N, C-alpha and C positions, 0 to 999 in steps of 0.2 A: 573430313566428313562429307557425306553425299550432298548436303545442302549447299556447300560452297561451289558445287558445279552448276548451280542455278544462277544465271548471270544477274538477274534483278536483285536477288537476295545478296549476292556477293558485293555488288556496288553499294547498296544501301548499308550493308554491314560494315564495309570498309570506311565509308564516309562517316558513319556514326562513331566508329572506333577512333578515328583521327580527331573528331570533334570532342569526344569524351576525354581524350588526353588533356585538352585545354580546360575542359570543365573541372577535371580533378586537380589540375594545377591550381585553379582558382579556389576550389573547395578547401584544399588543405591549407592554402595561404589565408583564406578568410578567417578560419578559426585561430590560426597562429597570429594573424594581425590583430584580431579582437583581444587576444590575451596579451600580446605585446604592448598594445596601447593602454590597457587598463590594469592588467594583472588580476582581473576578476573573472572567475568561472561563471558568475551570473551574467556578465555581458557576453561571454562566449555563448551561453544559452540563448540570449536574446537574438544574437546574430543568426544562430542556427534556426531559431523559430522563424525569423524573417525569411530565411532561405527555404525552409521546408514546410513551415506552417500553412502557406497557401495551398499545399496539396490536400490538407485536411478541409480547407474551406471551399476550394474551387474544383477539385478533381471530378466531382459528379457532373458539373457543367462541362468540364473538358471531355469527359466520357460521352456525354450527349452530343457534343460537337463532333467527336470522332465517329459516331454512328449516324451523323446527319449530313456533314459537309464533306467536300472533296478532301480526303486525308492528305494527299500529296501537297496540295496548295496550302493547307493548314500548317503542315510541318515546315514548309519553306518560309512562310510568313513569320512564324514564331522564331525560327532559327535566325532570321535577319534581325528581328527585334532584339533577341538575346545578345547578338553581337554588338548592336548599338549601345545597349545597357552596360555591357562589359567595358566599352570605351568610356562611357560616362563614369563608371566606378573607378577606372584608372585615373581619370582627370581629378576626381575628388581626393584620392589618396596621395596624389603628388604633393599636396600641401604639407607643411611642416607639422601642423596640428590639424589633421583632417576632421571634418565634421562627423561625429558619430551618428547623428540623426540622418545625414545624407547617405552614409554607408548603409544603415539599416533600411532606409527607404528604397534605395536602388536595389539592394539585395531582395527586398520584398517583391518588387516588380518583376525581377528575374524569377522568383519563386512562383508568381502567378503564371508566367509564361510556361514554366516547367510543368505546372499542374495541368496544362492543356496538352503540351508536347508528350508527356509521359504516357497517358492513356492512349493517345493517338498512335504513337509509335508501337506500343505494346499490341494494339489492335491490328496494326499493319503486318507485323512480323509473321504470324501464323498463316496469313493469306498468301504470303510469298512462297511458302514451301509445301502446304497441304498437310493434312492430319498425320500422314505416315511419317513425316520428318519433324513433327512438332517438338518432340522431346529433344532431338538433336539441335534444332534451331534455338530453342529456349536456352539449352545448355551453352551453345556457342555464343549466343548473345550475352548471357551472363558472364562468360569468359572474357568477351571483349570489354564489357563494362569494367571488369575487375583487372583486366590487363592494363586498361587505361589508368586504373587506380594504382598500379605499380609504377608505370612510366610517369604519369602526371605528377604525383607527389615528389618523386625523386627530382624531376626537373624543376617543379615549383619551389621545393625547399631550397635548392641551390640558387635559383634566381632571386628568391626572396632574401636570402642571407647576403647575397652579393650586390644586388641592384635595387631591391625594394619591391613592394607589392604592385606598383603601377605597371612595371614591365610584365609581370605575370598576367594581369588582367587584360593588358593590350594584346598579348600573344593569344590569350583565350579568345578574344574577339575575332582574330584572324582564323582560328580553327573552325569557326562556324561555316566558313566558306566551303569546307570539305563536304559537310553533310548537305549543304544547299546544292553544290555541284552534282553530288550523287543523285539527289532527288530530281533535279532538272533533267538528268540523263535517262530516266526510266519512266515507265508507265506502271501505275499500281492498279491491282484488280478493283473493279467496281464492287461496291457492297450494297446489297439489298437493304433498303431502309427497314428498320424494325419499329413497329408500332406507329406507322405513319398516320393512322386515323385516331390516335390517342392525343389527349391534351399534353401540353409540355410538362405539366406536373406529373402526370402518369408516366411519361417517357423518362423523366428524371428518376422516378421511383422504380424503374424496371430492375436495376441492379439489386436493390434491396429485396424485391420480390423473389428474384432468382436465389439470392443468398438464403432467404427464409425457407424456400420450398425444396432446395436441393441440399441435402445434408453435407456432402463433401465440400461444396462451395462455401456454405456458412461456417463449417468448422475450420476450413483453411483461413478464412478472413478473420475470425475471432482469435485463432491462434496467432496470426500475424500482428493483430492489435496488441495483445498481451505481451508478446515477444518484443515488439518495437518499443512499447512504453516503458517496460520494466527491465528489460535485459540489454538494450542497446544504447543507453545514455553514454556509455564509455566511449563510443565512436565520436560523438560531438565534443566530448570533454577530453579528447586525446591530448591536446596541447597542455592541458592542466595536469593530466595523469603523467605525461612525460616529464614535466617540470618538477612536480612535487614528489612523485614516487621514484623516478629514474634519474633525476638530475640532468635531463636533456632539455636545453633551452628551446622555446617555441620557434625562435628565429635562428635556426641552425640547420645545416645540411643533415646532421644526425637525425633531427626530427623528421625531415622529409624521407629519409631512409627507413625510419621506424614505420611510418605510414605506408611506405612502399612495400615493406615486408608483410604488413597486414593485407595489402592489396594482392600481393603474390599468392598468399594463402587462399584468399577469396577466389582468385582466378583459377587456381588448381582445383578448388572445391567445386566451382561451377562446371569446369571441364569434366570432372570425375563423374558427374551425373549422367552425361551422355556417352561416356567411355568405360571407365573401370566399373561403374555401377549401372551400366546400361540395362542389364538384365535383372537388377534388384528392384523389387516392387517399390515404387516411389513412396507409398504410404509407410512402408517399413523404414525407408531411408530418412524420412522426416523425423521419426521418433528416435532412432539411433543417433541422428545428427544433433538433436536437441540435447541429449544426454552428454554426448562428446563435447559439445559447445560449452555446456555448463561446467564440466570438469576442467576444461582448458582455461576458461575465463576465470575460474576460482584461483587457479595457479597464477595466472597473469596478475591478478589483483594483489597478490601478496609479494610479488617480486620487487626488489629494491636495487637491483644491479642491472645496468643496461645490456650487458652481453647476453645473458640468457633470455632477456625480454625480446630481443630481435628474433630468437628462435621460437619462443612460445607464441608470439603474436602471429606467426605464420600458421600455427596449428589452430589458433582461435579463428583466424580468417577462413581457413579451409572448412572448418566445421560450420561456421556461420553461413557461408554462401552455398555449401552443398545442401544444407537444410533449407535455405530460402529457395534455391533453384528447384529442389524436389517438390516443395510446397506449391510453388508457382505452376509446375508441370501438372500436378494433381488438379489444381484449380482449373487450368485452361482446357484440360481434357474433358471437362464437363460443361463446356460452353460452345454455343454455335457462333458462327462468324458475325452475325448481326446482333449478338448480345455482348460480344467481347469488350467493346469500348466502354460501356457503362459499368460492367462488372470489374474490368481492370482499373477503372477509376476508383472503385472501392479498394482494390488492392493497393493502388498508389496511396490512398488515404491511410490504409493500415500500415503499409511498409514505410513510406516516407513522411506522411503527415503526422503520425503519432509520435515519431522520434523527437521532434522539437518540443512537444508537450512534456515528454519525459525529461528533456534537458532543462526546461524552465523550472521544473521541480528539483532536478538534480543539482543545478548550479548553486542555489543558496544552501542546499544541504552540504555540498562539498565545502563551500566557504566556511560553514559553521562547524563541520566535523573533519572529514577526510575523504579522499577519492575512494579508498577501499571500503569505507562505510556504505557507499552508494553502489559500487560495482559488485561486491561480493553477494549481496542479496539478489541481484539480477542473475547471477550464476546459479543460485539455489532455485530460483523460479524456473529457469530453463530446464533444470532437472525434473521439476514437476510437470512441465509441458511435455517432456518425453513420454510421460504416462498419459496425459490428457489428449494430445494431438492425434487422435485416432480418426483417420479420414477414409476408412474402408467403405466401399460403396455398398456392401451388403447390409450395413446398418440402415434402419428405416428412415425415409425422408420425413420431414415435418409437413403437415398438411394444415 
């Protein structure tokens, strides 16, 4: 892609990719560790809420920071802090009976850091390439995020099965050095402050005002909230689903490969938006993607044999991230550079922050019923979103 010929983008992109491999090693092991320690889908949901819940609580503040402070310095500081927290987590889980409270507490602190890092990084990315290459940059960035979702779980699952979680978390701490090194080697564009003469409260509310007044932005965000809360709990509950539906132990290499297959599909789906579907209207791609996701997830929820599950979950991942990438592209095409941080904070809240709420509800329901009872309705709702998620710009804006 043309965006890779731009040196600053390439360096930041490569550093983020290597760091994200470590992050996904940790993510897949966190859920598996929570289930391995307790056998409870409810505790899996609690750990996921600690990891992603801060995005719901603090992403707006993170977005304001992204539009106010030096983004490069902010990203470096957070990355260094995340590395130290990963080392602390490794220290806790080395115990024979690790403290569940300490695990949840450290993971929560890492979630707070990510709630600032996410909007800041999302706001930086388009400024590195310009509007003409925005779709390609978003697609490529989604691909690296999901490429790391392939490599990270495969490595993490293997290390967890053979050496334990502490090795995985320690290795994740080291990978933060890659993104720190990349950021230290570049200069990022200056961003004109937005709303500098407004009060802090009004500046925090800017993202909500934009979502209310620009129909495509508001529809994208609401679609993502519903999708994340009702259709995506299966991602956080993957170790439970693997164990109860497919007879794949959470602490096994096979589980790491199952998650890696999901990541492979997601990576291919993200890449397809800027390549195979480059000329397809992204508004159309969102709706078709939702329907395809719903159908493939319904099939996956009914499977009880491992072999076909490895194939079907690739399709689920493809449809999932092709849809999300297209939706993100539509959203960002309607934002100016000095608005992006706060609106992308809302996106992070919708995309990442709502998922743990869904898992807090899904965990006890799964313990009381079954995984399929929770996952299948999410697939049906995704089919409905295929009709509702109309983001075409010719529709009237709200006033």
